[in-house]
N, C-alpha and C positions, 0 to 999 in steps of 0.2 A: 421332040426336037425343039430347041429354043429358037425364038424369033431372032431376026437380025438385030432388032433393037435391044433385046435382052443380051445378046452376045456382045454388042458394042458397050452396053452398060457394064457388063462384067469385065471387059477389057480395060475400061477407064478405071473401074473400081480397083482392079488388081494393080494397076500402075500407081494410083494414089495410095492404096493401102501399103504397098511396099515402101513407098517414100515416107509414109508416116512411121511405120515400125522401124525403119532404118535410121530415123532421126533426120533425114533430109528435109522433111517438113517437121519442124520442132514444135513441142507443146506451146500453145499460146499463139502460134502463127495462124493467120487467117487467110481465107480466100472466099470467093463468091461463086455463085452459079455461072455468072458471066465469065469468070476466069476459066472455068471448066469448058464452057462452050467454045471460047476462043482458042484455048490451048489444044483441045482435042478435035475441034471441028465437029462437035456433036450438037444435037438439038437441046433446047432447054429441058425437055422432058427426060432425055437421057441423063443430063447433068443432075436433075432433081432425083432421079432414081438412084444414081450413084451416091449422092449426098445422104439419102435416106438409108441406104444399105450400110454406109460407113457409120451413120448415127446409131443404127441398131446394134452395131458391134462396139459402140462406145469409143470409137476412135476420134469422133468429132462431135461437136455440139453445134446446133444451128439456131440462130436468132434472127428475127426479121430486121432488127436494127443493126446488129453487129456483123451478121453473115455467118460463115462457117469457121469454127475455131477448132484447131487440133487439141485433143485432150492428152494429159500425161498418161504414161504407160500403166500407172496404178489403177486407172479406170477402165482399161481395155477388157473386153471379154476374152481373156487369154486361153480359155478352153475351147474357143471356136476353132474348128478345123481350118477355116479360111485364115484366121489370124496366125495360126501356127504355120500354115503354108507360107504366108508372107514373111514371117520371121525367118523361116528356113531359107527363103530365096534371098534374103538380105544379108548384110554383113554380120547379123546376129545369130547365124545358124549354130555356131558353137554353143552360145549361151542357151539357145532354145533346146538343143539336144540335151544339154546338161540338165535343164529344168525338167524336161519330160522324163529323163532317166531317173531323176530324183523322185518324181511323182510315181514312177513304176516301183521304185524301191519302197515307197511308203504303202502302196496299195497291193501289189501283186503277191507278196508273201501272205498277207491276211486273206486275200481271195483264194489262194491255193489251199490254205488251211480249211476254209469253209467248203471249198469244192470237194475236198476229200470226204467230207461228211454229207454233202448235199447233192452232188452231181447225180444225174439220172443214169441208168444203165447205158442208154444210148450215148450220153455225153462221155462216159468213161471209155467206151469203145472208140469214140472219135478222137480222144486224146492220144490213144495208142496209135491210131492210124496216122495222125498228124505228126507225131514224133518220128514215126518210121519214114514218112515222106521227107521231113527235114533232114534226117540222116542220109537217106538215099541221094537227095539232091546235093547236100553239102559235100558228101564224099565223092560225088561225081564232078565237083568243081563248078556247081551251078548255084552257089550261095548268093551270087550277085544278080540273079535273074528274077523275072517277075513271078515265076511259078513258086520259087522258094519264098518270095515275099508274101504271096497270097497265103501260103500254108502257115507262115509265121504269124501273120495277122490273124488268121482264123484261130490258131492255137491260143494266142493271148487274149483275143476277144472271147473265146469260149471259156477261158479261165475266169474272166470277170463275170460272165453270164452264169456259169456253173456254181459260182459262190452263193447264189440264191439271194444276193443283196442287190436290189435294183439300183442303188446309187453307184455301186461298183460297176454294174453292167452299163450304166449311162456313160461311163468313161471310155467305153470300148473304142469309139471313133477317135477320141483324143489320144489314147495310147497307141492306136494304129498309126497315127501320124509320125511318131518317132521312128517307126519301122520303115514307113514310106520315105521319110526324109533321109534316113541313113542310107538307103539303097539309091535313091535318086541323086544324092550328093556324091555317089561313088565311094562311100565309106564302108559298104558291106563287102567283105572279101569273098572271092569265088570259093575259097576253101575256109569255111568257118573254123574257129578253134575247136579241136575235138572235145574239150571240156564243155563247151557251150552245147554241142549236140548231146553229149552225155547227160547234161543237166535237164534238157528237155525230156530225154528218155526216162530219167529217174523221177522227174516230177510226174510224168504221165503214169508210171508204175505206182507211185505213192497214192495218186488220186484213185486209180483203179482198185488198189488194196484198201482204200479208206484210211490211210495212215496220214492223219492231218499234220502231225509234228514233222514227219519227213517231207511232206509236200511243201510246207512252209519253209523249211530249211533249204530245200533245193531251189525254190523260187527266189529266196533271198540271195543265195550264192550265184544264181544265174544272172540276176540284175547287176550284182557287183562285178561279175566277170565281163559283162557287156560294157559296164562303165569303165573298167580298166582298159578294155580293148579300144574304146573310143578315145581315151586319154592318150593312147600311144600311136594314134593314127597321124 
């Protein structure tokens, strides 16, 4: 359980983080620890913890003489789940979903190709189970609920892990954020398009069969169908 001070620091950080990624606090704009303590009614310790957390994400730079300065977007740690969450909460959620979907389009087909060759027997079984769960929930009109989201995240995280590429696997939490954001923004339909459920089934079968070419093709088609669905929401 987090301490009250940690919870307060996270609350302040979330507020300031959203303001930075939304552009409300523009690059080059400055503020001080005193500004934070007065605005939020927090101690200097909480203000300092907030500043350090934002600095670790490269959203701000701190200098003893200048204070705290907001950094441009090109310097942010954009793969951080927290930065992704803030962007999804801000007016940038369309751009963030597009960027994450483009990342999936670049990574998931290659991951599926390698997973077909490298997945363990247990992972191949799990792909089949997850695809079946997604179909059952989707056809029951539960595509917008948390159980569907959990299964979808596990399917795509497993895809990256089963590729046998540790750099792909490291993107699991980042890729998962696009699925979380889509659901929590109310963009995930209760009844997913049948083609999307079919693609999960087909990708799982291709991985189980060791058909790398088919797995890659189905993964690419799936991401394109998801991208098209988002474009028409």
